[in-house]
N, C-alpha and C positions, 0 to 999 in steps of 0.2 A: 504493499500499499504506499501512499504518499500524497503529495500535493504539489501544486505549481506556485512558485514564488517569482514574480516579475517575468513571467513567460518561460521559466525554466523548471523542468520536473525535478523534484526532490523526493527520493525514496525515504520511507520511514513512516512515522506516525501521521495519520490522516487528520487527527484532531489536536488542538492545542490543549495543554494542560490547564485545568481549572483549579482554583484554590481548594475546593472541596472534593475534587476527583470525579466530578459529574461530567457527562457528555454534553457538549454544547453544539447543537447543529447549526451549521453555517447556512445562511439564506442562498437560494439559488442565484447564480451570477448572470443568467440570461433570461429576460423576462418580457420579450416582445410577444406579440399576439397575432393569430391568424383569424381574419374575419371574412365573411362572404364577399364584401366589397373592398377590403383593404383599409377600412376605417379603423379608428382607435379601438383598443380593447376596452373591457368594462370599467377599468379604473384609469383610463387614459393612456394605456400602454401603446407604444408604437405599433401600428397595424400593418399587416401584409395580406395581400388578397389570396383567398383559396384558389388553387389551380391544380388540375390533375397532373401528377408526375413532377410537380415542383419541389415537393418536400420529401425528405427521407428520414426514417426513424432508426436511431441506433439504440439497441437494447441488450440486456443480459438476461438469460433465462434464470440466472441465479439471484436476480434482484427483484424483490417484491414491488418496488416502485415502478420498475419497467413492466411488470406483469399487468398493472392496470391499464397502461397505455396500450398494450397489445390486446387486452380484453375489450376495451372500448373501440379500438380499431376493428376488431372482428364483429362486435355487435352492430356497428354502423356500416359494415361491409366496405371498408375503406381500402381493402387490399389492392384494388386496381389503381387507386389514387395516391396511396403513400406506400412506398416499398420500404423494406426493412433490412438492416444488417445486424448481425449478432456477434457480440464479442465472446472471447473465450470465457468460460465460467469461473476460472481460477484467477484471482486477483492477487499478485505477489508484488515484488519490488517495482515493477514497471506499471502497476495499476492495471486497468482493463486493457487487454491486448487483442489484436485481430488474428491471433494464432487459430488455425483451422483443424487441429488435431483432436479437439474435444467438442465438435459441434459448432464452432465459430464459422462465420461465412467469409471472414476477410473484410476488407473495405473496398467495395467496387467503385466508390466515387473518387477516392484520392490515392488509393494504394498505401494508406498509413499502416504502420506497425502497431501503434499504440493510440489509444483514445486521447491521451493528452496532447498528441500532435494536432488533432482537430480543434481542441481548445486554443492552442497557440495560433493556429491558422485563423481562427475566428476573432481572436482578440490578443494580438502580440502585447506581451506585458501583463497578461492575466495572472492574478493571484487568487488561489482558492482551490477547492476540491474538484476532482474530475469524476463526474458521476453520470449514470444513465438513469432514465432515458434522455436522449438528446434528439431534438427535432431540428433538422438541418434544412436550410434554404439553398437549393441549388442556384437560384437566380442571382442571389447576392453573395453567395459562397460564405455563409456564416451560420452561426447557431441562432435559431429563433428562440428556443426555450429549453431549459434543462430542469424545469419544475413540473414534475408529473401531474400534480393537482391541476395545473393550468393547461397542460397539453391535452388532458382528457376532456376538459371543458371546451377547448377549441374543436376537437374532433366531434363533439356532441352536436354542433350546429353549423360550423363554418362551411362544411362540404355538402350540406343537404341539397343545394341547387345543382350539384354536379353528380348526383346520382347515389349519394349515401343512403343507407337504409333508413326508413322512417323510425321515429322513436326519439323521445326527449328524456334523457336520463337525469336531467337537472332542471325540472319544470319550475317556472317562476313562482307558481302558487305554493310549492313546497320547499323552496330554497331555504327559508328561515329554519324550518324543521330539520332539513338536511344538514345545514351548517351547525345547528345546535348539537346534533348527534355526532357529526364528524369531528368537532373540536376535541372532546375528551377522548374519543377513539383514536384519533391521530396522536395526541399528546401522550396518552397513557398505554396504548396498545401498539400501534404501528411504530412510533418513535420509541416507545418503551423498550422494545427489543434492543434498540441501539444504545439506549441509556444504560441498560444492564451490560451489554456486550463490551462497550468501550469505557465502562467505569474503571477508575484506577484505585478506588478505596472500597472497602467492604460496606461502609454505610451508603456510599453512592450506588453500589450494586443492589442493595437491598431495597432502597426507596422505590425504584420503578416496579419491583415485584409486588410491593404492597399496594401501589396505585393500580397495577394491572388486576390484582385480586378484587379490588373495589369495583372497578369497571365491569369485570366479568360477572360479579354478583348482581349488579344493577341490571345488566343486559338480560341475564337469564330470569330474573324476577319479573322483568317487564314483558317478557315474551310469553304468550299463552301456551306455547309448545316449547318445553325445555329441550335444549340440545341433549341428545342421548335417549330421549323418551321415544316410545313407539307410537305410531299414529293408530287411532282406533279403526 
């Protein structure tokens, strides 16, 4: 693992040390948006127009954040519109690589050996983590977004006029409820795995486990059908 500093890859720890040993997630470094007409994103982000074949998705089958981008791409039948490259599932000193011995596809766009090379291509001088998924814009030769939560929202509506499958998985009438559920699930379950895995003290390791247990208890109590129960 590692990270980039001033455009140069540095192997080693992917996270900075915190005083209490807890994992601190860095915000995604690329946050542009794809819209149907190229207008701004929902929070004023720089917009790019949806177009068939213009965008390319980089993923890892070993990354749960990349999984949801692949799931929404499949649900919206975007395979003919957005193609995909898969990195090697093992991340070592060079970070995500384009090795092809364990199911990786290589990089057909640029012939890169490592994902960090695409980050450097998109933003010389970039400092930060090198993560998947990455949504790449062929037309401008740069990264649109490396924030999975926003990539799936783009896929949800931006390509509808180009033949995407019908279906709105983030309907306006339910967004407040969806966001209210997503906030604790993200913080205490999705990100909780990383908080435990990258903790450097015992207390920092135990804290996300306790929060995960509380969320699990709330979710199973709220559901009319408990996980593990049989249907009548």
